[in-house]
C-alpha positions as CSV (number, residue, x, y, z in Angstrom):
1,M,-188.3,-67.2,95.7
2,R,-189.7,-63.7,96.1
3,R,-186.7,-62.8,98.0
4,R,-183.8,-64.5,95.9
5,A,-185.5,-62.1,93.3
6,L,-185.8,-59.5,95.5
7,L,-182.3,-59.8,96.2
8,T,-180.9,-59.8,92.8
9,V,-182.8,-56.7,91.6
10,T,-181.5,-55.0,94.3
11,L,-177.9,-56.2,94.2
12,V,-178.0,-55.3,90.5
13,V,-179.7,-51.5,91.1
14,L,-176.7,-51.2,92.8
15,G,-174.0,-52.4,90.3
16,A,-175.4,-50.1,88.2
17,L,-175.3,-47.6,90.8
18,A,-172.0,-48.1,91.5
19,G,-171.1,-47.9,87.7
20,R,-172.3,-45.4,87.1
21,E,-170.6,-43.2,90.2
22,L,-167.5,-44.8,88.9
23,L,-167.9,-43.4,85.4
24,R,-168.9,-40.0,87.2
25,R,-165.9,-39.5,88.7
26,Q,-163.8,-40.9,86.3
27,A,-165.0,-38.1,83.1
28,A,-164.1,-35.5,86.0
29,H,-161.1,-37.1,86.5
30,A,-160.3,-37.0,82.8
31,R,-161.5,-33.5,82.6
32,R,-158.8,-32.4,85.2
33,L,-156.7,-34.3,83.2
34,I,-156.8,-32.9,80.2
35,G,-157.6,-29.2,81.4
36,K,-157.9,-26.1,78.7
37,P,-153.8,-25.7,77.6
38,L,-155.1,-24.6,74.4
39,G,-157.6,-22.2,75.3
40,E,-161.0,-22.3,73.7
41,D,-160.1,-20.5,71.0
42,A,-158.9,-21.7,67.4
43,L,-155.9,-19.9,65.0
44,D,-158.2,-17.8,63.0
45,A,-156.7,-19.5,59.5
46,D,-159.0,-17.8,56.8
47,R,-158.1,-16.8,53.3
48,R,-156.9,-17.3,50.2
49,W,-154.6,-20.0,50.3
50,K,-152.2,-20.6,47.6
51,R,-152.7,-16.7,45.5
52,K,-150.1,-18.2,42.9
53,Y,-152.8,-20.4,41.2
54,A,-154.3,-18.6,38.6
55,G,-158.4,-19.0,38.3
56,E,-161.3,-18.5,40.0
57,P,-161.0,-19.9,43.8
58,I,-162.5,-22.8,45.0
59,D,-164.8,-21.9,48.0
60,L,-164.1,-23.8,51.1
61,L,-166.3,-24.0,54.1
62,L,-165.2,-25.8,57.5
63,V,-167.9,-26.7,60.1
64,G,-168.2,-28.6,63.2
65,D,-166.4,-29.1,66.3
66,S,-162.9,-28.2,67.5
67,I,-161.3,-30.3,64.8
68,A,-162.7,-28.7,62.6
69,A,-161.8,-25.4,63.7
70,G,-158.6,-26.4,63.5
71,L,-157.8,-26.1,67.7
72,G,-154.7,-27.3,68.9
73,A,-152.4,-26.2,65.7
74,T,-149.4,-23.6,66.6
75,R,-149.6,-22.2,63.6
76,R,-152.7,-21.3,61.2
77,K,-151.5,-22.7,58.7
78,E,-151.1,-25.9,60.2
79,T,-155.3,-25.9,61.1
80,L,-157.3,-28.5,59.0
81,G,-159.0,-25.8,57.2
82,A,-155.6,-24.5,55.9
83,R,-154.5,-27.7,55.2
84,L,-156.8,-28.7,53.1
85,A,-157.0,-25.8,51.4
86,V,-153.4,-26.0,50.8
87,R,-153.4,-29.8,49.4
88,L,-156.7,-29.3,47.7
89,A,-154.8,-25.7,46.0
90,K,-152.5,-28.4,44.9
91,A,-154.3,-31.2,43.5
92,T,-156.4,-28.4,41.6
93,R,-154.3,-25.8,40.5
94,R,-156.5,-23.5,42.1
95,P,-156.7,-21.0,44.6
96,V,-158.8,-22.1,47.3
97,R,-160.9,-19.1,49.6
98,L,-161.9,-20.9,53.1
99,R,-164.6,-19.8,55.4
100,T,-164.4,-21.4,58.6
101,V,-167.7,-21.0,61.1
102,A,-166.7,-24.5,63.4
103,E,-166.5,-23.9,66.8
104,V,-165.1,-25.6,69.9
105,G,-167.0,-27.1,72.0
106,A,-169.8,-27.4,69.0
107,E,-172.3,-30.2,69.1
108,T,-174.2,-31.5,66.5
109,S,-178.0,-29.3,67.6
110,M,-175.3,-25.8,67.1
111,L,-174.4,-26.5,63.2
112,A,-177.5,-24.6,62.0
113,G,-176.3,-21.8,64.8
114,Q,-172.6,-22.2,62.8
115,L,-174.9,-21.6,59.0
116,A,-176.9,-19.0,60.0
117,R,-174.1,-17.2,60.5
118,L,-173.3,-17.7,56.4
119,R,-174.2,-14.8,54.6
120,P,-177.4,-15.6,51.9
121,A,-175.8,-15.3,49.0
122,Y,-172.4,-17.9,50.2
123,R,-172.1,-20.8,47.9
124,P,-169.4,-22.5,49.1
125,D,-168.2,-25.0,46.6
126,V,-167.6,-27.2,49.1
127,A,-168.4,-28.1,52.6
128,V,-166.5,-30.1,55.6
129,V,-168.4,-30.9,58.6
130,I,-166.6,-32.9,61.5
131,V,-168.7,-32.8,64.4
132,G,-170.4,-35.4,66.9
133,G,-167.3,-35.8,69.6
134,N,-169.2,-33.2,72.4
135,D,-172.1,-35.2,71.3
136,V,-170.7,-38.2,72.9
137,T,-169.2,-36.7,75.9
138,H,-171.9,-34.8,76.7
139,R,-174.6,-37.4,76.3
140,V,-176.3,-36.5,73.9
141,P,-179.3,-39.0,71.8
142,V,-177.8,-40.1,69.1
143,A,-181.3,-39.7,66.7
144,E,-181.2,-36.4,67.8
145,S,-177.5,-36.2,66.3
146,V,-178.3,-37.8,63.4
147,R,-181.6,-35.6,62.7
148,D,-179.5,-32.4,63.3
149,L,-176.5,-33.0,61.1
150,E,-178.7,-34.5,58.1
151,A,-180.9,-30.9,58.8
152,A,-176.9,-29.4,58.2
153,V,-176.3,-31.4,55.4
154,S,-180.0,-30.8,53.3
155,A,-179.2,-26.5,54.2
156,L,-176.0,-26.8,53.0
157,R,-177.4,-28.6,49.8
158,E,-179.5,-26.5,49.4
159,R,-177.1,-23.6,49.2
160,G,-175.6,-25.4,46.3
161,A,-172.3,-26.8,48.1
162,E,-171.2,-30.8,47.9
163,V,-170.7,-32.3,51.2
164,V,-168.0,-33.9,52.9
165,V,-169.1,-35.4,56.2
166,G,-166.2,-36.6,58.9
167,T,-167.8,-39.0,60.6
168,C,-167.1,-39.3,64.9
169,P,-163.7,-40.1,65.9
170,D,-163.1,-42.9,68.0
171,L,-162.7,-41.6,71.5
172,G,-161.2,-45.0,72.5
173,A,-158.1,-43.2,71.3
174,L,-157.9,-40.8,74.1
175,R,-155.3,-42.1,76.3
176,P,-156.0,-40.4,79.2
177,V,-159.2,-40.9,79.9
178,P,-159.1,-43.9,82.1
179,Q,-160.9,-47.8,81.3
180,P,-163.9,-48.4,81.3
181,L,-164.9,-44.6,80.9
182,R,-162.6,-45.2,77.6
183,A,-164.4,-48.2,76.2
184,L,-167.8,-47.0,76.8
185,G,-166.7,-43.6,74.9
186,S,-165.1,-46.2,72.0
187,R,-168.3,-48.1,71.3
188,A,-170.3,-44.7,71.8
189,S,-168.5,-42.8,69.2
190,R,-168.1,-45.7,66.8
191,Q,-172.2,-46.2,67.3
192,L,-172.9,-42.4,66.6
193,A,-170.0,-42.5,63.5
194,A,-172.2,-45.2,62.1
195,A,-175.3,-43.5,62.8
196,Q,-173.7,-40.0,61.0
197,A,-172.7,-42.7,58.0
198,V,-176.9,-43.4,57.2
199,A,-177.8,-40.0,57.7
200,A,-175.1,-38.1,56.2
201,A,-175.5,-40.5,52.9
202,R,-179.5,-40.1,53.0
203,A,-179.0,-36.2,52.6
204,G,-176.6,-36.1,50.2
205,A,-173.3,-35.9,51.4
206,H,-170.3,-38.2,50.7
207,V,-168.4,-39.8,54.1
208,V,-165.5,-40.3,55.0
209,P,-165.4,-42.4,58.2
210,L,-162.6,-40.8,60.5
211,A,-162.3,-43.6,63.0
212,Q,-161.1,-46.5,60.4
213,A,-159.3,-43.2,58.4
214,V,-157.1,-41.8,61.0
215,G,-157.9,-43.5,64.6
216,P,-155.3,-46.2,63.7
217,S,-152.6,-43.7,63.5
218,F,-153.8,-42.0,66.2
219,V,-153.3,-45.0,68.3
220,A,-150.1,-45.6,66.9
221,D,-148.4,-43.0,67.9
222,P,-150.3,-40.7,70.1
223,D,-147.2,-38.7,71.0
224,A,-147.0,-37.1,67.9
225,M,-151.0,-37.2,66.7
226,F,-151.6,-35.5,69.3
227,S,-151.2,-32.1,70.5
228,A,-150.7,-30.5,74.5
229,D,-154.1,-31.5,75.6
230,R,-153.4,-35.1,74.6
231,F,-157.1,-34.9,73.2
232,H,-157.0,-32.4,69.9
233,P,-155.0,-33.2,67.2
234,S,-151.5,-32.0,66.8
235,A,-150.0,-30.3,63.3
236,A,-149.2,-33.9,62.6
237,G,-153.0,-35.0,63.4
238,Y,-154.4,-32.6,61.4
239,R,-151.6,-32.7,58.2
240,R,-153.1,-36.8,58.3
241,T,-156.9,-35.8,58.6
242,A,-156.3,-33.4,55.9
243,K,-154.8,-36.3,53.8
244,A,-157.5,-38.3,54.5
245,L,-160.1,-36.2,53.4
246,L,-158.6,-34.2,50.4
247,P,-159.4,-38.0,48.2
248,T,-162.9,-37.7,49.3
249,V,-162.9,-33.9,48.5
250,L,-161.9,-34.2,45.3
251,A,-164.4,-36.5,44.5
252,A,-167.5,-34.2,45.8
253,L,-165.9,-32.2,43.3
254,G,-165.8,-34.2,40.4
255,R,-162.2,-34.4,40.1
């Protein structure tokens, strides 16, 4: 019996090691396949959008990772910040002043550094935070990730901003990532998104579950929704994401 138990344990350990090696190889293959055809810098879309409208501008702040920064857009008006600013301006009939501190490759732990670059007197009307994908791919523990998110939301609330958090997208939509790595990424990203929603709401933010709000569109039409690297959204992908975020942004502003 002892030999049989020892054999069972040995097989389980060997299986786990083999599985880990398979996932490591698949991750390396996915990174090579995706590459960096877009570079590492998103377009600068910070400006006042829809100047034709009268009244005091609405200050909109974008915080987070490459999605919040707009990597994948080929023109600045196609970035997520610009798409959202234009929709917000049209809905409120007021100009929108966009400020972006989001960074390509950012993990949630980097949000504090992004906010530290803002002037102490800066008071955005609403801040949109999108982060989490890099936490999943870099295997950041969920507890650490949501702790940093909650701290960032609290810091923004202290500045007087309404906050909208778009939770981690479903990484299962990334077709270049092979199975079973894609399934594991999907499960991990959904677990993080659920934890983000709880932490963000607890800190006073409004929550948009991006996996449910836009995920089906990316799965159904990946050629249109993804950019050249098949990882970041395209102009159409950002248009769809801005459309999903707008109602919650308006609600946060009391409209």
